[in-house]
C-alpha positions as CSV (number, residue, x, y, z in Angstrom):
1,M,-2.2,79.6,61.7
2,T,-5.3,77.7,60.8
3,D,-8.8,79.0,60.7
4,M,-11.3,78.7,63.6
5,V,-12.6,75.2,62.6
6,A,-10.5,72.4,64.2
7,Q,-8.9,70.1,61.6
8,E,-8.6,66.4,62.0
9,R,-5.9,64.2,60.4
10,P,-4.7,60.7,61.3
11,L,-1.6,60.1,63.3
12,P,1.0,57.7,62.0
13,N,0.7,54.1,63.5
14,S,-2.5,55.0,65.2
15,R,-6.2,54.3,64.6
16,T,-7.1,57.4,66.4
17,T,-7.1,61.0,65.0
18,A,-5.6,64.2,66.3
19,E,-7.6,67.3,66.5
20,R,-5.5,70.3,65.5
21,F,-5.7,73.8,66.9
22,D,-3.8,77.0,66.7
23,V,-3.5,77.2,70.5
24,L,-4.0,74.6,73.3
25,I,-4.6,76.1,76.8
26,V,-3.8,73.8,79.7
27,G,-6.1,74.3,82.6
28,A,-9.5,75.9,83.2
29,G,-8.6,77.7,86.4
30,I,-8.3,81.5,86.8
31,S,-5.5,81.8,84.3
32,G,-6.9,79.4,81.7
33,V,-10.3,81.0,81.6
34,G,-8.8,84.4,81.5
35,G,-6.4,83.3,78.7
36,A,-9.3,81.9,76.7
37,Y,-11.2,85.3,77.0
38,H,-8.1,87.3,75.9
39,L,-7.3,85.0,73.0
40,Q,-10.9,85.2,71.8
41,Q,-10.8,89.0,72.0
42,Q,-7.3,89.8,70.8
43,C,-6.7,87.0,68.3
44,P,-10.1,86.6,66.5
45,G,-10.1,83.7,64.1
46,M,-7.5,81.6,65.9
47,S,-8.8,78.1,66.9
48,Y,-8.2,77.0,70.4
49,V,-9.1,74.4,73.0
50,V,-8.9,74.3,76.8
51,L,-8.1,71.0,78.4
52,E,-8.9,70.6,82.1
53,S,-8.2,67.4,84.1
54,Q,-10.9,68.1,86.7
55,D,-14.6,67.7,86.1
56,S,-15.3,71.5,86.1
57,F,-13.6,74.9,85.9
58,G,-12.1,76.7,88.8
59,G,-8.6,75.2,89.4
60,T,-7.6,75.8,93.0
61,W,-11.1,77.0,93.9
62,L,-12.5,73.6,92.8
63,T,-9.7,71.5,94.3
64,H,-9.8,73.0,97.8
65,R,-13.1,72.3,99.6
66,Y,-12.2,72.7,103.2
67,P,-14.5,74.8,105.5
68,G,-14.3,78.5,105.0
69,I,-12.1,78.5,101.9
70,R,-11.7,82.1,100.7
71,S,-9.3,84.3,98.8
72,D,-6.4,85.9,100.6
73,S,-6.2,88.6,97.9
74,D,-8.9,91.2,97.3
75,L,-11.2,90.4,94.4
76,Y,-10.8,93.9,92.8
77,T,-7.3,92.9,91.9
78,F,-7.7,89.1,91.9
79,G,-10.7,89.4,89.6
80,Y,-10.2,90.0,85.9
81,R,-9.6,93.5,84.7
82,F,-12.4,93.0,82.2
83,K,-15.1,91.8,84.6
84,P,-16.2,94.1,87.5
85,W,-16.3,92.5,90.9
86,V,-19.3,93.6,92.9
87,G,-19.0,91.7,96.2
88,A,-17.0,91.9,99.4
89,P,-13.2,92.2,98.7
90,I,-12.4,88.9,100.3
91,A,-14.5,86.2,98.6
92,T,-15.4,82.6,99.3
93,A,-14.5,79.9,96.8
94,A,-18.2,79.6,95.9
95,E,-18.3,83.3,95.0
96,I,-15.2,83.1,92.9
97,L,-16.5,80.0,91.1
98,R,-19.8,81.9,90.4
99,Y,-17.8,84.8,89.1
100,M,-15.7,82.6,86.8
101,G,-18.9,80.9,85.6
102,E,-20.3,84.2,84.5
103,V,-17.2,84.9,82.5
104,I,-17.5,81.6,80.8
105,E,-21.2,82.1,80.0
106,E,-21.0,85.7,79.0
107,N,-18.2,85.1,76.5
108,D,-19.3,81.7,75.2
109,L,-16.2,80.0,76.4
110,A,-17.8,76.7,77.5
111,R,-17.7,75.2,74.0
112,H,-13.9,75.4,73.9
113,I,-13.4,73.7,77.3
114,R,-13.0,70.0,77.7
115,Y,-13.1,68.5,81.2
116,Q,-11.7,65.3,82.6
117,Q,-8.8,65.3,80.1
118,K,-5.4,64.9,81.8
119,I,-2.4,65.6,79.5
120,V,0.3,63.0,79.9
121,S,2.8,63.9,77.2
122,A,3.6,66.9,75.0
123,R,6.1,66.4,72.1
124,W,7.4,69.3,70.0
125,S,8.3,68.5,66.4
126,S,10.4,71.0,64.4
127,T,9.4,69.0,61.3
128,D,5.8,70.2,61.3
129,N,6.2,73.0,64.0
130,L,3.5,71.4,66.1
131,W,3.0,70.2,69.7
132,H,1.7,66.7,69.7
133,I,-0.4,66.2,72.8
134,E,-1.6,63.0,74.4
135,A,-4.4,63.2,77.0
136,V,-6.3,60.6,78.9
137,R,-10.0,60.8,79.8
138,T,-10.1,60.5,83.6
139,D,-13.6,59.1,83.5
140,T,-13.2,56.5,80.7
141,G,-9.5,55.9,80.3
142,E,-9.7,56.8,76.6
143,T,-6.6,58.2,75.0
144,L,-7.1,61.4,73.0
145,R,-4.6,63.2,70.8
146,Y,-4.3,66.8,69.8
147,E,-1.9,69.0,67.7
148,A,-1.3,72.6,68.5
149,N,1.0,75.2,67.1
150,F,1.2,77.0,70.5
151,L,1.0,75.6,74.0
152,W,-0.3,78.0,76.8
153,M,0.4,76.5,80.2
154,C,-2.2,77.8,82.7
155,Q,-2.3,74.8,85.0
156,G,-1.0,76.6,88.1
157,Y,2.0,75.6,90.2
158,F,1.0,72.9,92.7
159,R,-0.1,69.3,92.4
160,H,-3.8,69.1,92.7
161,S,-4.0,65.4,93.5
162,E,-2.0,65.5,96.8
163,G,-0.9,68.2,99.2
164,Y,2.4,68.3,101.1
165,T,2.7,66.5,104.4
166,P,6.1,66.3,106.1
167,D,7.4,62.8,107.1
168,W,6.9,63.1,110.8
169,P,8.1,60.3,113.1
170,D,5.4,57.8,114.1
171,I,2.6,59.5,112.2
172,D,1.0,56.1,111.6
173,R,0.6,55.6,115.4
174,F,-2.1,58.2,115.6
175,K,-5.5,56.5,116.1
176,G,-7.6,59.5,115.0
177,K,-8.1,61.0,111.6
178,I,-5.4,62.9,109.7
179,V,-6.6,65.2,107.0
180,H,-4.9,67.5,104.5
181,P,-7.1,70.5,103.5
182,Q,-6.4,69.8,99.8
183,N,-8.2,66.4,100.2
184,W,-10.9,67.4,102.7
185,P,-13.5,64.6,103.1
186,E,-17.0,65.8,102.6
187,D,-18.3,63.6,105.5
188,L,-15.7,64.7,108.1
189,D,-17.4,65.2,111.4
190,Y,-15.5,67.6,113.6
191,K,-18.4,68.8,115.7
192,G,-17.6,68.5,119.4
193,K,-14.1,67.2,118.6
194,D,-10.6,68.3,119.6
195,V,-8.8,69.4,116.5
196,I,-5.1,70.2,115.9
197,V,-4.4,72.3,112.7
198,I,-0.7,72.2,111.8
199,G,0.5,75.2,109.9
200,S,0.7,79.0,110.0
201,G,-0.3,80.2,106.5
202,A,-3.4,81.4,104.9
203,T,-5.1,77.9,104.9
204,A,-4.6,77.5,108.6
205,A,-5.8,81.1,109.3
206,T,-8.9,80.4,107.2
207,L,-9.7,77.0,108.5
208,V,-9.4,77.6,112.3
209,P,-12.1,80.3,112.6
210,A,-14.3,78.4,110.2
211,I,-14.5,75.3,112.3
212,A,-13.8,76.7,115.8
213,S,-17.4,77.3,116.8
214,D,-18.4,73.7,116.1
215,C,-15.3,72.0,117.7
216,A,-14.7,71.4,121.3
217,H,-11.4,73.2,120.8
218,V,-9.0,73.9,117.9
219,T,-5.3,74.2,118.5
220,L,-3.2,75.9,115.8
221,L,0.2,74.3,116.0
222,Q,3.0,76.2,114.2
223,R,6.7,75.8,113.9
224,S,7.1,79.5,113.5
225,P,4.8,82.5,113.2
226,T,3.7,84.3,110.1
227,F,2.5,87.8,109.3
228,F,-1.2,88.7,108.8
229,I,-3.0,91.8,107.8
230,T,-6.3,92.5,109.5
231,G,-9.1,94.7,108.3
232,R,-12.8,94.9,107.5
233,N,-14.1,92.8,104.6
234,A,-15.4,95.9,102.9
235,N,-14.0,98.6,100.7
236,D,-15.1,102.1,101.7
237,L,-14.2,103.7,98.4
238,A,-16.3,101.1,96.5
239,N,-19.2,101.6,98.8
240,T,-19.0,105.4,98.4
241,L,-18.9,105.2,94.6
242,R,-21.9,102.9,94.7
243,E,-23.8,105.4,96.8
244,L,-23.1,107.9,94.1
245,K,-24.5,105.4,91.6
246,I,-21.2,105.2,89.6
247,D,-21.2,102.5,86.9
248,E,-19.7,99.2,88.2
249,T,-17.1,99.2,85.4
250,W,-15.8,102.5,86.6
251,I,-15.9,101.4,90.3
252,H,-13.9,98.3,89.4
253,E,-11.2,100.2,87.7
254,I,-11.0,103.1,90.2
255,V,-10.9,100.7,93.3
256,R,-8.5,98.4,91.5
257,R,-6.1,101.3,90.9
258,K,-6.4,102.6,94.5
259,I,-5.7,99.1,96.0
260,L,-2.7,98.7,93.7
261,F,-1.4,102.1,94.6
262,D,-1.7,101.3,98.3
263,Q,-0.2,97.8,97.8
264,E,2.8,99.3,96.0
265,A,3.5,101.7,98.8
266,F,3.1,98.9,101.4
267,T,5.5,96.6,99.5
268,R,8.1,99.4,99.3
269,R,7.8,100.1,103.0
270,C,8.3,96.4,103.8
271,I,11.7,96.7,102.3
272,A,12.7,100.2,103.3
273,E,11.4,100.2,106.8
274,P,10.6,96.6,107.9
275,E,10.7,97.4,111.6
276,K,8.0,100.0,111.4
277,V,5.8,97.8,109.2
278,T,6.3,94.9,111.7
279,A,5.3,97.1,114.6
280,E,2.1,98.1,112.7
281,L,1.1,94.6,111.8
282,L,1.7,93.3,115.3
283,G,-0.1,96.2,116.8
284,A,-3.2,95.2,114.8
285,V,-3.0,91.7,116.2
286,R,-2.5,92.9,119.7
287,A,-5.6,95.0,119.4
288,F,-7.6,91.8,119.1
289,L,-5.7,89.6,121.6
290,G,-4.9,92.2,124.3
291,K,-1.7,93.4,125.9
292,D,-1.1,90.3,128.0
293,Y,-1.1,87.8,125.0
294,D,2.3,86.5,124.1
295,I,2.6,88.2,120.7
296,D,6.4,87.8,120.6
297,T,6.2,84.0,120.7
298,H,3.1,83.3,118.6
299,F,2.8,86.1,116.0
300,T,6.3,87.7,115.6
301,P,8.0,86.1,112.5
302,R,11.7,85.7,112.2
303,Y,11.7,87.3,108.8
304,R,10.9,90.8,107.4
305,P,7.4,91.4,106.1
306,W,6.7,90.1,102.6
307,R,9.6,87.7,102.5
308,Q,6.7,85.2,102.6
309,R,3.1,85.8,101.5
310,I,1.0,87.9,103.9
311,A,-2.6,86.7,104.3
312,F,-5.5,89.0,104.9
313,V,-7.6,88.1,108.0
314,P,-11.0,89.7,107.3
315,D,-12.6,91.2,110.4
316,G,-9.8,89.6,112.5
317,D,-11.8,86.3,112.7
318,L,-8.8,84.2,113.5
319,F,-7.9,86.4,116.4
320,K,-11.5,86.6,117.6
321,G,-11.5,82.8,117.8
322,I,-8.4,82.8,119.9
323,S,-9.6,85.5,122.2
324,S,-12.9,83.7,122.7
325,G,-11.1,80.6,124.0
326,K,-12.4,78.4,121.2
327,A,-9.0,78.3,119.6
328,S,-5.4,78.5,120.8
329,V,-2.0,78.8,119.4
330,V,1.1,76.6,120.2
331,T,4.4,77.5,118.7
332,D,6.7,74.5,118.9
333,E,8.2,71.7,116.8
334,I,6.9,68.2,116.5
335,E,9.0,65.5,118.1
336,R,6.7,62.6,117.1
337,F,3.1,61.5,116.8
338,T,1.5,59.4,119.5
339,E,-1.7,57.3,119.6
340,K,-3.6,60.3,121.0
341,G,-1.9,63.2,119.4
342,I,1.5,64.9,119.1
343,L,4.5,65.1,121.4
344,L,6.3,68.4,121.0
345,K,10.1,69.0,121.3
346,S,9.4,71.1,124.4
347,G,7.9,68.0,126.1
348,M,4.3,69.2,125.8
349,T,1.7,66.7,124.6
350,L,-1.3,67.8,122.5
351,E,-4.2,65.4,122.2
352,A,-6.8,65.4,119.4
353,D,-9.5,63.5,117.7
354,I,-8.5,65.0,114.3
355,I,-5.2,66.4,113.0
356,V,-5.3,68.7,110.0
357,T,-2.0,69.1,108.1
358,A,-2.3,72.6,106.6
359,T,1.4,72.3,105.7
360,G,1.3,73.5,102.1
361,F,1.5,71.8,98.7
362,N,3.9,70.1,96.3
363,L,5.3,72.4,93.7
364,N,4.4,71.0,90.3
365,V,6.4,72.3,87.4
366,L,4.2,72.3,84.3
367,G,1.6,69.8,85.3
368,D,3.6,66.5,85.5
369,I,3.6,66.3,81.7
370,A,6.3,64.4,80.0
371,F,7.8,67.0,77.6
372,Q,10.0,66.3,74.6
373,I,11.7,68.6,72.1
374,D,12.4,66.8,68.8
375,G,12.6,63.5,70.6
376,R,14.7,64.6,73.5
377,P,13.2,64.7,77.1
378,L,13.0,68.2,78.4
379,D,14.4,69.1,81.8
380,F,13.0,72.6,82.6
381,A,15.7,73.0,85.3
382,E,18.3,73.2,82.5
383,T,16.5,76.1,80.8
384,V,16.6,79.8,81.5
385,T,13.4,81.6,82.0
386,Y,12.4,84.6,79.8
387,R,10.7,87.0,82.2
388,G,9.0,84.0,83.9
389,M,6.9,83.3,80.9
390,M,8.9,81.3,78.3
391,F,12.0,79.1,78.4
392,T,15.2,79.0,76.4
393,G,15.2,76.2,73.8
394,V,11.4,75.5,74.2
395,P,9.5,76.6,71.1
396,N,5.9,78.0,71.1
397,M,5.2,77.8,74.8
398,A,4.2,80.3,77.4
399,W,3.7,79.7,81.1
400,V,1.5,81.6,83.6
401,F,3.1,82.0,87.0
402,G,1.5,84.9,88.9
403,Y,2.7,87.2,91.7
404,F,3.4,86.4,95.3
405,R,3.1,90.0,96.6
406,A,0.1,90.9,94.4
407,S,-2.9,89.1,93.0
408,W,-2.1,86.1,90.7
409,T,-4.6,87.4,88.1
410,L,-2.8,90.6,87.6
411,R,0.0,88.7,86.0
412,S,-2.2,86.2,84.1
413,D,-3.8,89.3,82.4
414,L,-0.3,90.7,81.5
415,V,0.9,87.3,80.2
416,A,-2.2,86.9,78.2
417,D,-1.6,90.3,76.5
418,F,2.0,89.2,75.7
419,V,0.9,85.8,74.3
420,C,-1.8,87.4,72.1
421,R,0.6,90.0,70.9
422,L,3.2,87.4,70.1
423,L,0.8,85.2,68.3
424,N,-0.4,88.1,66.1
425,H,3.3,89.1,65.5
426,M,4.1,85.5,64.4
427,K,1.1,85.5,62.0
428,A,2.2,88.9,60.5
429,K,5.7,87.6,60.0
430,G,4.5,84.3,58.6
431,A,6.5,82.5,61.4
432,K,5.6,79.0,62.5
433,R,7.7,79.0,65.6
434,V,9.4,81.2,68.1
435,V,11.9,80.1,70.8
436,P,13.7,82.3,73.4
437,V,17.5,82.2,73.1
438,L,20.3,83.8,75.0
439,R,21.7,86.7,73.0
440,P,25.5,87.0,72.5
441,E,25.7,89.5,75.3
442,D,23.9,87.1,77.6
443,E,26.1,84.0,77.1
444,D,28.5,84.8,80.0
445,M,25.7,85.9,82.3
446,P,25.7,84.1,85.7
447,L,22.8,81.6,86.0
448,L,21.0,81.6,89.4
449,P,18.1,79.8,91.1
450,W,14.7,80.9,89.8
451,M,14.0,82.9,92.9
452,D,16.3,84.8,95.2
453,S,15.7,83.3,98.7
454,E,16.5,86.6,100.3
455,N,13.6,88.1,98.3
456,F,10.9,85.4,98.8
457,N,11.3,82.1,100.5
458,P,8.2,80.1,101.3
459,G,8.7,76.4,102.1
460,Y,7.1,75.0,98.9
461,L,9.4,77.1,96.7
462,M,12.5,76.2,98.6
463,R,11.6,72.5,98.4
464,G,11.1,72.6,94.7
465,M,13.6,75.2,93.5
466,H,15.7,72.5,91.9
467,L,12.8,71.8,89.5
468,L,12.5,75.3,88.2
469,P,14.2,77.1,85.3
470,K,17.3,79.2,86.0
471,R,17.3,83.0,86.0
472,G,19.9,85.4,84.8
473,D,21.0,88.8,86.3
474,K,19.2,90.8,83.6
475,P,15.6,91.9,83.5
476,E,14.8,89.7,80.4
477,W,15.9,86.6,82.2
478,R,14.1,86.6,85.5
479,H,10.7,86.8,87.0
480,S,10.7,90.1,88.8
481,Q,7.6,89.5,91.0
482,D,7.1,93.3,90.7
483,Y,3.7,94.0,89.1
484,W,4.3,97.8,89.3
485,S,7.3,97.5,87.0
486,E,6.0,94.7,84.8
487,K,2.7,96.5,84.0
488,D,4.8,98.9,81.9
489,E,7.7,96.6,80.9
490,L,5.8,93.6,79.5
491,P,3.6,95.6,77.0
492,A,6.8,97.3,75.8
493,I,8.7,94.1,75.0
494,D,10.3,94.3,71.5
495,L,9.1,91.1,69.8
496,D,11.9,91.5,67.3
497,D,14.6,91.5,70.0
498,K,17.4,88.9,69.5
499,A,16.1,87.0,72.5
500,F,13.4,85.7,70.1
501,L,14.4,83.3,67.3
502,Y,11.7,82.9,64.7
503,G,11.4,80.2,62.1
């Protein structure tokens, strides 16, 4: 490892120079900012840089700018473990960005972050045990080069430039505006307009109540229902502790543990007694919409709870919008688009001035970067994942992929601890590289898709499963999606296990 000062040396056949760092972090979203903090705290003296393609930090909270954008996880667990959260549990994007900005300022991280730098290629060379990175300045087109011993992928898992829109028949015939929430125009005027929001997930549930009061009417069009959890956007335990003037650091930790305790119990119940949990969730929806509303058609999913992500609806705002008459739900499939709206397979026609396609995103495996290992193109689908963090045959790289059933940041913190421990272990051993390898006892192990569709099966994951690494049938070779197990297992990983090959 080098010292904290970045070193420069010329690249062969190039008039430019490459800056060299111990660690290069890709992305300044929730994972990248957290990773920078942990690296600075746990690996003092290691040089690092954070490259971000957007013009500021925030990741998904910067990309998405549609009305009402908010977290669908509580901020006591979505927030970092090292930075107390003092606001309402469900936070707006602006509040999350402010929180992240405080982390950057309080820990002097800004000097390590470089914006508007999109990585286009990453080449590993076993000759010098370095990643050779080529990036392009998105504002000037300038090509920049970096060298790093370790690559920490914190870029998230969806393509920020473009959301997913199905290829519906005759979509070009529609004469109004079609908008994807991921590319929301700042000047979109929806006041007094009829709007159709296509989708049934957290984005649709957030957007509909946010715009309903200004629109003539909003129709939520869904192919099938999803589960929601309703509740107050407040935490009684946190409020009580504040009344007792408990220190915010203590409040954060106590409330965080209580929420995680309750979430674990809920997750186990979803598997052990799905019928009872379903009845409870639907009962909460019925309390807002009344006994005469067709809950069976519009809010009763065809899958058990937690097979897809469950969004929190603070204070039931989505259902209040429906009960007020400003919003309505139609559960049907699209036959085709028309000049004035959408023709459904049932024969019903919906007319609108604006159609919003809240239909999800495109899975993006490792940032659309062209990877090579010693001159050979890397296909991640041909690798096997090591606990959802590393890949067989890929040296000196870690990937942050968070939880579906718990807050993303819980895992980004755990992965950061693992990466820092691994870096320190390599330094102590004098190792320049580490690569996950299947052990002799693993070589006959069946290789399976990255995620079991019976366990978790959202559309974006099913569409992109062929792009993801394989998993095995042993704990070391899969991403368990179980925070309550991983919080103990990941810190206990034996870094001298035969699954790690050092050099």
